C-alpha positions in Angstrom: 88.4 22.7 113.4 90.4 21.8 116.5 89.0 23.6 119.8 91.4 26.0 121.1 91.6 27.5 124.6 90.5 31.3 125.2 94.0 32.0 126.4 95.4 30.4 122.9 92.7 32.5 121.0 94.0 35.6 122.9 97.6 34.9 122.5 97.0 34.0 118.7 98.8 36.6 116.3 96.4 35.4 113.5 93.7 37.7 112.4 92.0 35.8 110.0 88.6 34.4 111.1 87.2 31.5 109.1 83.5 31.9 107.4 82.2 28.9 109.5 83.3 31.0 113.1 81.4 33.8 111.6 78.3 31.8 110.6 78.5 30.0 114.4 76.7 33.2 115.6 76.9 31.7 119.3 80.8 30.8 119.2 81.4 34.4 117.6 79.3 36.4 120.7 80.7 34.3 123.3 84.2 35.0 121.8 83.2 38.7 121.5 82.5 38.8 125.1 85.7 37.0 126.2 87.8 39.7 124.4 85.4 42.1 126.3 86.0 40.8 129.5 90.0 40.3 128.9 90.2 43.9 127.5 88.6 45.2 130.8 90.6 43.1 132.7 94.0 44.7 131.1 92.5 48.6 132.3 91.1 47.5 135.6 93.2 45.8 138.8 89.7 44.0 139.8 86.3 43.4 138.2 83.2 41.7 138.8 80.1 40.6 136.3 78.6 43.7 137.8 81.3 45.8 136.1 81.2 44.0 132.7 77.2 44.4 132.7 77.5 47.8 132.8 79.6 47.9 129.6 78.3 45.2 127.4 75.4 45.6 125.2 72.3 43.6 126.4 72.9 40.4 124.1 76.4 40.1 125.7 74.8 39.4 129.2 74.0 35.8 128.2 77.3 34.9 127.8 79.1 36.6 130.5 79.2 33.5 132.8 80.2 31.3 130.1 83.3 33.7 129.1 84.2 34.2 132.5 84.4 30.7 133.3 86.4 29.6 130.2 88.6 32.5 130.8 89.3 31.3 134.4 89.4 27.8 133.4 92.2 28.7 130.9 94.1 30.5 133.4 93.7 33.9 131.9 92.0 35.4 135.0 91.9 34.2 138.7 90.0 34.8 141.7 90.8 37.5 144.3 89.0 35.7 146.8 86.6 38.3 147.1 82.9 38.6 146.5 80.4 41.0 146.0 76.4 41.4 145.6 75.2 41.3 142.5 73.4 44.6 141.3 71.1 42.7 138.8 67.7 42.6 139.7 66.9 39.3 138.7 69.5 37.9 140.8 68.1 39.2 144.2 72.0 40.1 145.4 73.6 36.8 145.1 77.5 36.8 145.6 79.7 37.5 142.7 83.4 36.8 142.1 85.9 39.3 142.1 88.7 38.4 139.2 92.0 39.8 138.1 94.1 38.9 135.6 96.6 36.2 136.4 100.2 36.4 135.4 99.3 34.1 132.1 96.9 37.0 131.3 99.4 39.7 132.0 102.0 37.9 129.9 99.2 37.5 126.8 98.5 41.2 127.4 102.1 42.1 127.3 102.9 40.2 123.9 99.8 41.6 122.4 101.1 45.0 123.3 104.7 44.5 122.2 103.3 43.1 118.9 100.9 46.1 118.0 104.0 48.5 118.9 106.2 46.5 116.4 103.6 46.5 113.8 
């Protein structure tokens, strides 16, 4: 199966999931966390990993950094230039980036909304 970017996955109209994708639990979990980050970004102007940890189940926390990085790399989210201290105890308050949907991310969101409205 060819690898596609998170932006392509988010923009894809296909609803069918391959059984091998479901069987690959780590990919499936990361995909769900990517979807959650994208969804959160649609409803909030800015967000950090602090905000997302509050709404994700515990199992999603381990995929959060990878999900944010893949969405950033594919141009779906962008750094606001702001940083906030982490609220997670084990991180000892290290600095976290604050993110927002990019123009590309907003376009994907608008396309998905239009598709849902047309269905």
